[in-house]
C-alpha positions as CSV (number, residue, x, y, z in Angstrom):
1,X,-9.7,-20.2,-7.0
2,X,-7.4,-19.0,-4.1
3,X,-7.2,-15.6,-2.6
4,X,-4.3,-13.1,-3.2
5,X,-2.3,-12.6,0.0
6,X,-1.8,-9.0,1.0
7,X,1.0,-8.1,3.4
8,X,0.7,-4.7,5.1
9,X,3.8,-3.2,6.9
10,X,4.2,-0.1,9.0
11,X,6.2,2.6,7.3
12,X,7.7,6.0,8.4
13,X,4.6,7.8,7.0
14,X,1.8,5.2,7.5
15,X,1.6,1.8,5.9
16,X,2.8,-0.1,2.7
17,X,1.3,-3.2,1.1
18,X,2.3,-5.8,-1.4
19,X,1.3,-9.2,-2.6
20,X,3.9,-12.0,-2.8
21,X,2.0,-13.4,-5.7
22,X,2.2,-10.1,-7.7
23,X,5.8,-8.9,-7.8
24,X,6.2,-5.1,-8.4
25,X,2.6,-4.2,-7.3
26,X,2.6,-2.1,-4.2
27,X,0.4,0.5,-2.4
28,X,0.7,3.0,0.5
29,X,-1.6,4.9,2.7
30,X,-1.9,6.7,6.0
31,X,-4.1,4.0,7.6
32,X,-4.5,0.3,7.2
33,X,-7.9,0.7,5.7
34,X,-6.7,3.2,3.1
35,X,-3.7,1.1,2.3
36,X,-5.8,-2.0,1.7
37,X,-8.2,0.0,-0.5
38,X,-5.2,1.4,-2.5
39,X,-3.7,-2.1,-2.8
40,X,-7.0,-3.4,-4.2
41,X,-7.0,-0.7,-6.8
42,X,-3.3,-1.2,-7.6
43,X,-3.9,-4.9,-8.2
44,X,-6.8,-4.3,-10.5
45,X,-4.8,-1.7,-12.4
46,X,-1.7,-4.0,-12.6
47,X,-3.9,-6.9,-13.9
48,X,-5.5,-4.6,-16.5
49,X,-2.0,-3.6,-17.8
50,X,-0.9,-7.2,-17.9
51,X,-3.9,-8.3,-19.9
52,X,-3.4,-5.3,-22.3
53,X,0.2,-6.5,-22.8
54,X,-0.9,-10.1,-23.4
55,X,0.7,-11.4,-20.2
56,X,-0.7,-14.2,-18.1
57,X,-2.0,-13.2,-14.7
58,X,-0.2,-14.5,-11.6
59,X,-1.8,-17.4,-9.8
60,X,-3.3,-16.6,-6.4
61,X,-1.7,-19.1,-3.9
62,X,-3.6,-18.1,-0.8
63,X,-2.4,-17.3,2.7
64,X,-2.0,-21.0,3.9
65,X,0.5,-21.7,1.0
66,X,2.6,-18.7,1.8
67,X,2.7,-19.4,5.6
68,X,3.4,-23.2,5.3
69,X,5.8,-23.2,2.3
70,X,8.4,-21.0,3.8
71,X,8.5,-19.3,0.4
72,X,8.1,-15.9,2.1
73,X,9.2,-15.0,5.7
74,X,6.9,-12.6,7.5
75,X,8.0,-10.1,10.0
76,X,6.2,-10.3,13.4
77,X,4.6,-6.8,12.9
78,X,3.2,-7.5,9.4
79,X,-0.6,-7.6,9.0
80,X,-1.8,-10.3,6.7
81,X,-5.1,-10.4,4.8
82,X,-6.4,-11.7,1.6
83,X,-8.4,-10.5,-1.4
84,X,-10.5,-13.0,-3.2
85,X,-9.1,-13.6,-6.7
86,X,-12.7,-13.7,-8.1
87,X,-13.3,-10.2,-6.7
88,X,-10.2,-8.8,-8.3
89,X,-10.7,-10.5,-11.7
90,X,-14.4,-9.7,-12.0
91,X,-15.2,-7.6,-15.1
92,X,-11.6,-7.8,-16.4
93,X,-11.5,-8.5,-20.2
94,X,-10.3,-11.9,-21.3
95,X,-9.2,-13.0,-17.9
96,X,-6.8,-16.0,-18.2
97,X,-5.0,-16.6,-14.9
98,X,-1.9,-18.9,-15.1
99,X,-2.5,-22.5,-14.2
């Protein structure tokens, strides 16, 4: 299972994060560390809601896919990191990621 790519951008008040694999899920924070922790929580919360609604979870494509595919264009100042899908999906009820 791949990792979810997290993109962290500088904002006027700190940092903002999103995952190209999970549209609509974002987080903010004053520091990179806080923003990453908030994004981790936001992804878990987002996935829980999707499962409650009977939706299929988005597939984690990994950093290499996003960089090589040209599917997403990164700004030079973006910080890129990943979160293991297994870590995010652990303990979620009836996990059924899309294939």
